[in-house]
Z-matrix of the N, CA and C atoms (Angstrom, degrees):
N
C 1 1.447
C 2 1.527 1 108.44
N 3 1.305 2 115.85 1 134.82
C 4 1.454 3 122.35 2 -178.66
C 5 1.526 4 110.39 3 -84.12
N 6 1.310 5 115.30 4 137.82
C 7 1.463 6 121.69 5 174.95
C 8 1.523 7 108.81 6 -130.04
N 9 1.325 8 115.75 7 152.88
C 10 1.460 9 122.49 8 175.51
C 11 1.517 10 108.06 9 -126.56
N 12 1.311 11 115.68 10 146.60
C 13 1.457 12 120.85 11 175.16
C 14 1.519 13 108.76 12 -112.37
N 15 1.318 14 115.87 13 124.39
C 16 1.460 15 122.60 14 177.97
C 17 1.525 16 107.63 15 -98.29
N 18 1.319 17 116.61 16 119.14
C 19 1.463 18 120.93 17 175.74
C 20 1.524 19 107.88 18 -84.40
N 21 1.308 20 116.16 19 122.22
C 22 1.458 21 121.85 20 -176.20
C 23 1.527 22 110.82 21 -81.50
N 24 1.317 23 116.25 22 161.39
C 25 1.467 24 121.47 23 -177.03
C 26 1.526 25 112.71 24 -74.46
N 27 1.316 26 116.41 25 -15.23
C 28 1.460 27 120.42 26 178.82
C 29 1.530 28 109.27 27 -157.71
N 30 1.294 29 115.81 28 174.10
C 31 1.466 30 122.57 29 178.11
C 32 1.535 31 108.49 30 -85.86
N 33 1.328 32 115.83 31 137.58
C 34 1.461 33 121.89 32 177.88
C 35 1.522 34 109.63 33 -118.77
N 36 1.331 35 115.50 34 157.60
C 37 1.455 36 121.15 35 172.25
C 38 1.518 37 107.96 36 -134.92
N 39 1.325 38 115.55 37 129.43
C 40 1.459 39 121.45 38 178.10
C 41 1.524 40 108.38 39 -145.68
N 42 1.312 41 115.92 40 132.74
C 43 1.473 42 121.73 41 177.71
C 44 1.524 43 111.76 42 52.85
N 45 1.326 44 116.32 43 37.06
C 46 1.459 45 120.98 44 177.93
C 47 1.519 46 115.29 45 79.84
N 48 1.325 47 117.55 46 3.90
C 49 1.464 48 121.90 47 179.17
C 50 1.525 49 109.62 48 -109.25
N 51 1.317 50 116.19 49 130.52
C 52 1.466 51 121.90 50 176.41
C 53 1.525 52 107.82 51 -99.88
N 54 1.340 53 116.98 52 134.44
C 55 1.466 54 120.13 53 179.50
C 56 1.518 55 110.76 54 -147.51
N 57 1.333 56 114.97 55 149.78
C 58 1.468 57 123.06 56 178.93
C 59 1.521 58 111.60 57 -124.55
N 60 1.310 59 116.68 58 -6.36
C 61 1.462 60 122.06 59 179.68
C 62 1.525 61 109.06 60 -135.81
N 63 1.317 62 114.61 61 159.23
C 64 1.463 63 122.17 62 172.75
C 65 1.518 64 106.54 63 -128.57
N 66 1.317 65 116.25 64 128.41
C 67 1.462 66 121.30 65 178.56
C 68 1.526 67 108.28 66 -102.00
N 69 1.335 68 115.74 67 129.52
C 70 1.465 69 121.60 68 177.97
C 71 1.522 70 109.28 69 -120.66
N 72 1.314 71 115.73 70 147.85
C 73 1.460 72 121.16 71 179.28
C 74 1.521 73 109.77 72 -105.72
N 75 1.308 74 113.93 73 160.03
C 76 1.459 75 120.45 74 175.09
C 77 1.525 76 109.32 75 -67.01
N 78 1.346 77 117.91 76 136.24
C 79 1.462 78 119.34 77 174.48
C 80 1.530 79 110.29 78 -60.38
N 81 1.306 80 116.03 79 148.29
C 82 1.461 81 122.46 80 -177.84
C 83 1.524 82 110.82 81 -104.41
N 84 1.317 83 114.35 82 172.37
C 85 1.465 84 121.57 83 179.26
C 86 1.528 85 110.97 84 -52.43
N 87 1.336 86 116.78 85 -50.43
C 88 1.466 87 119.98 86 -178.15
C 89 1.524 88 111.92 87 -62.11
N 90 1.322 89 117.17 88 -35.31
C 91 1.466 90 119.94 89 176.25
C 92 1.526 91 109.96 90 -60.75
N 93 1.316 92 116.06 91 -48.44
C 94 1.463 93 120.94 92 -179.00
C 95 1.523 94 111.66 93 -63.02
N 96 1.324 95 117.00 94 -42.62
C 97 1.462 96 120.19 95 -178.76
C 98 1.532 97 111.58 96 -67.38
N 99 1.317 98 117.37 97 -34.79
C 100 1.465 99 120.72 98 -178.53
C 101 1.525 100 113.18 99 -83.09
N 102 1.329 101 116.77 100 -34.97
C 103 1.465 102 119.89 101 -174.54
C 104 1.521 103 113.95 102 -102.38
N 105 1.326 104 117.40 103 -26.15
C 106 1.458 105 120.69 104 -176.48
C 107 1.520 106 111.27 105 81.64
N 108 1.313 107 115.75 106 -173.33
C 109 1.463 108 121.41 107 -179.98
C 110 1.531 109 109.57 108 -73.96
N 111 1.324 110 117.50 109 143.93
C 112 1.459 111 119.64 110 179.97
C 113 1.533 112 113.51 111 -79.37
N 114 1.304 113 116.71 112 -10.44
C 115 1.457 114 120.84 113 -179.46
C 116 1.522 115 108.88 114 -155.28
N 117 1.320 116 115.43 115 166.91
C 118 1.461 117 120.28 116 173.35
C 119 1.521 118 108.51 117 -138.05
N 120 1.308 119 114.85 118 155.80
C 121 1.459 120 120.99 119 177.98
C 122 1.525 121 108.04 120 -103.18
N 123 1.319 122 116.08 121 135.44
C 124 1.454 123 121.53 122 175.49
C 125 1.520 124 108.12 123 -132.80
N 126 1.320 125 115.34 124 155.76
C 127 1.464 126 120.26 125 176.88
C 128 1.523 127 108.09 126 -95.39
N 129 1.325 128 115.75 127 133.68
C 130 1.458 129 121.46 128 176.15
C 131 1.524 130 107.47 129 -145.29
N 132 1.294 131 116.06 130 124.48
C 133 1.467 132 122.19 131 179.03
C 134 1.522 133 111.42 132 53.30
N 135 1.336 134 116.40 133 38.09
C 136 1.453 135 121.21 134 177.03
C 137 1.517 136 115.44 135 79.43
N 138 1.314 137 117.69 136 5.62
C 139 1.464 138 121.91 137 -179.83
C 140 1.523 139 110.63 138 -121.24
N 141 1.333 140 115.95 139 153.44
C 142 1.458 141 120.30 140 172.29
C 143 1.521 142 108.79 141 -78.88
N 144 1.316 143 115.93 142 133.56
C 145 1.457 144 122.28 143 179.03
C 146 1.522 145 107.57 144 -123.35
N 147 1.329 146 116.67 145 131.64
C 148 1.458 147 121.51 146 178.61
C 149 1.521 148 108.54 147 -90.60
N 150 1.326 149 115.61 148 124.30
C 151 1.457 150 122.04 149 175.64
C 152 1.522 151 106.49 150 -107.63
N 153 1.316 152 116.47 151 113.23
C 154 1.463 153 121.55 152 -176.47
C 155 1.522 154 110.26 153 -93.53
N 156 1.327 155 115.92 154 134.02
C 157 1.455 156 121.34 155 174.49
C 158 1.527 157 107.03 156 -92.06
N 159 1.314 158 116.80 157 101.01
C 160 1.461 159 122.54 158 -172.98
C 161 1.526 160 111.66 159 -59.86
N 162 1.327 161 117.98 160 -41.45
C 163 1.468 162 120.58 161 -179.74
C 164 1.523 163 111.38 162 -64.59
N 165 1.323 164 117.17 163 -39.94
C 166 1.463 165 120.89 164 179.43
C 167 1.523 166 110.75 165 -68.81
N 168 1.323 167 117.18 166 -41.38
C 169 1.468 168 120.56 167 177.19
C 170 1.525 169 109.61 168 -59.53
N 171 1.321 170 117.28 169 -46.02
C 172 1.468 171 121.01 170 179.71
C 173 1.527 172 111.02 171 -61.41
N 174 1.326 173 117.22 172 -39.51
C 175 1.471 174 120.48 173 178.82
C 176 1.525 175 111.02 174 -64.77
N 177 1.328 176 117.43 175 -41.07
C 178 1.470 177 120.16 176 177.01
C 179 1.526 178 111.08 177 -63.48
N 180 1.323 179 117.51 178 -43.64
C 181 1.467 180 120.19 179 179.39
C 182 1.525 181 109.42 180 -59.67
N 183 1.337 182 117.00 181 -46.65
C 184 1.472 183 119.84 182 179.58
C 185 1.525 184 111.76 183 -60.26
N 186 1.322 185 117.82 184 -40.61
C 187 1.472 186 121.29 185 -178.01
C 188 1.521 187 113.52 186 -73.90
N 189 1.315 188 117.01 187 -31.32
C 190 1.467 189 120.50 188 -169.59
C 191 1.526 190 114.39 189 -95.69
N 192 1.313 191 118.02 190 -0.69
C 193 1.467 192 120.04 191 176.60
C 194 1.519 193 108.59 192 -73.23
N 195 1.329 194 116.31 193 125.06
C 196 1.462 195 122.10 194 178.86
C 197 1.527 196 110.07 195 -98.30
N 198 1.326 197 116.18 196 -48.09
C 199 1.458 198 120.61 197 -175.55
C 200 1.517 199 108.44 198 -150.17
N 201 1.289 200 120.86 199 131.22
C 202 1.451 201 130.25 200 20.36
C 203 1.523 202 114.56 201 -93.97
N 204 1.297 203 118.62 202 4.83
C 205 1.463 204 122.53 203 -176.96
C 206 1.515 205 109.36 204 115.19
N 207 1.312 206 115.46 205 140.68
C 208 1.461 207 120.89 206 -174.55
C 209 1.527 208 111.96 207 -62.10
N 210 1.327 209 118.17 208 -28.86
C 211 1.462 210 120.51 209 -179.40
C 212 1.527 211 112.57 210 -67.16
N 213 1.319 212 118.02 211 -14.75
C 214 1.465 213 122.33 212 178.97
C 215 1.528 214 112.38 213 -86.40
N 216 1.320 215 117.74 214 -17.11
C 217 1.462 216 120.47 215 -171.00
C 218 1.517 217 114.21 216 -71.92
N 219 1.308 218 117.73 217 -16.24
C 220 1.456 219 120.56 218 178.38
C 221 1.520 220 113.06 219 -61.67
N 222 1.314 221 116.96 220 -18.24
C 223 1.460 222 122.02 221 179.39
C 224 1.526 223 112.95 222 -83.34
N 225 1.323 224 118.27 223 -14.09
C 226 1.467 225 120.83 224 -174.38
C 227 1.519 226 112.12 225 -66.91
N 228 1.327 227 115.26 226 140.67
C 229 1.455 228 121.02 227 170.96
C 230 1.523 229 109.25 228 -74.66
N 231 1.319 230 116.69 229 169.19
C 232 1.466 231 121.47 230 -174.24
C 233 1.524 232 112.47 231 -60.38
N 234 1.328 233 117.75 232 -41.52
C 235 1.468 234 120.76 233 -179.29
C 236 1.529 235 110.67 234 -60.55
N 237 1.317 236 116.79 235 -45.91
C 238 1.460 237 120.49 236 -179.12
C 239 1.527 238 111.57 237 -73.18
N 240 1.329 239 117.32 238 -35.40
C 241 1.464 240 120.33 239 176.73
C 242 1.528 241 110.23 240 -60.77
N 243 1.321 242 116.10 241 -42.83
C 244 1.469 243 120.05 242 178.30
C 245 1.525 244 111.47 243 -65.47
N 246 1.324 245 117.28 244 -37.87
C 247 1.469 246 120.46 245 179.40
C 248 1.527 247 111.11 246 -63.43
N 249 1.327 248 117.38 247 -39.69
C 250 1.471 249 120.94 248 177.92
C 251 1.525 250 109.71 249 -66.87
N 252 1.318 251 116.91 250 -44.05
C 253 1.468 252 121.62 251 178.77
C 254 1.531 253 110.82 252 -58.97
N 255 1.328 254 116.56 253 -46.10
C 256 1.465 255 121.23 254 179.89
C 257 1.525 256 110.71 255 -63.29
N 258 1.322 257 117.89 256 -39.24
C 259 1.470 258 120.99 257 179.55
C 260 1.522 259 111.04 258 -60.03
N 261 1.324 260 117.21 259 -40.24
C 262 1.468 261 120.42 260 178.29
C 263 1.526 262 109.94 261 -69.88
N 264 1.322 263 117.91 262 -45.59
C 265 1.468 264 120.67 263 -179.11
C 266 1.521 265 112.50 264 -65.17
N 267 1.323 266 117.91 265 -27.86
C 268 1.465 267 120.90 266 178.06
C 269 1.525 268 112.09 267 -59.00
N 270 1.318 269 118.01 268 -28.90
C 271 1.461 270 119.85 269 176.92
C 272 1.528 271 110.77 270 -62.45
N 273 1.321 272 117.41 271 -28.62
C 274 1.461 273 121.49 272 -179.15
C 275 1.518 274 112.45 273 -86.44
N 276 1.317 275 118.00 274 -24.86
C 277 1.459 276 120.26 275 -174.24
C 278 1.516 277 114.37 276 -103.77
N 279 1.314 278 118.77 277 -20.44
C 280 1.468 279 121.32 278 -178.54
C 281 1.519 280 110.73 279 -67.07
N 282 1.318 281 115.95 280 112.48
C 283 1.456 282 120.76 281 176.36
C 284 1.509 283 115.00 282 70.77
N 285 1.311 284 116.80 283 13.07
C 286 1.460 285 119.62 284 -177.73
C 287 1.526 286 110.42 285 -83.68
N 288 1.327 287 116.94 286 136.09
C 289 1.461 288 118.72 287 174.65
C 290 1.527 289 109.95 288 -69.84
N 291 1.297 290 116.20 289 155.45
C 292 1.463 291 120.37 290 178.89
C 293 1.516 292 110.07 291 -59.24
N 294 1.331 293 117.27 292 140.20
C 295 1.458 294 120.84 293 -179.56
C 296 1.518 295 112.09 294 -92.96
N 297 1.319 296 117.69 295 -16.77
C 298 1.454 297 120.15 296 177.54
C 299 1.519 298 108.28 297 -87.83
N 300 1.308 299 116.56 298 129.08
C 301 1.457 300 118.26 299 -178.82
C 302 1.521 301 109.53 300 -79.03
N 303 1.295 302 114.98 301 138.99
C 304 1.454 303 121.71 302 179.19
C 305 1.524 304 108.24 303 -101.72
N 306 1.332 305 117.17 304 131.37
C 307 1.459 306 117.14 305 175.29
C 308 1.521 307 109.34 306 -65.35
N 309 1.324 308 116.23 307 141.73
C 310 1.460 309 118.63 308 179.80
C 311 1.519 310 108.74 309 -74.92
N 312 1.308 311 114.84 310 141.92
C 313 1.463 312 120.61 311 178.53
C 314 1.516 313 107.04 312 -107.29
N 315 1.300 314 115.82 313 112.05
C 316 1.459 315 118.98 314 179.04
C 317 1.522 316 108.74 315 -104.45
N 318 1.302 317 114.08 316 155.94
C 319 1.459 318 118.98 317 178.19
C 320 1.518 319 108.86 318 -63.97
N 321 1.326 320 116.57 319 145.23
C 322 1.465 321 118.67 320 178.35
C 323 1.528 322 110.27 321 -61.55
N 324 1.300 323 114.81 322 146.67
C 325 1.463 324 119.97 323 179.41
C 326 1.523 325 109.24 324 -67.37
N 327 1.332 326 116.38 325 138.69
C 328 1.468 327 118.24 326 178.94
C 329 1.525 328 110.42 327 -64.74
N 330 1.302 329 115.66 328 143.86
C 331 1.467 330 120.32 329 177.85
C 332 1.513 331 109.13 330 -107.26
N 333 1.323 332 116.24 331 148.84
C 334 1.455 333 117.80 332 179.42
C 335 1.485 334 111.62 333 -117.46
């Protein structure tokens, strides 16, 4: 199982525990089946647009925290909270093929 360590911008203390990093694990099959995808791709004005499901993202973050424990994260400042969120979402975007299907563009048929 893959894990990532997020180095925080400062040292935090919560519930008597001091921490400077947050370790997150890769989401598992059961996580995906129970929570679904954290985002979807849609086409708008000819561009791909990412629509993020905030509740699903939050559920993945809560499930994937390994250390120091999800109950400690309430102390994080916004910069560090975003870094932890991005670390979890990176498991979904790293090397992932595009989810929005692109229409194939074929050469125009020759005319006679």
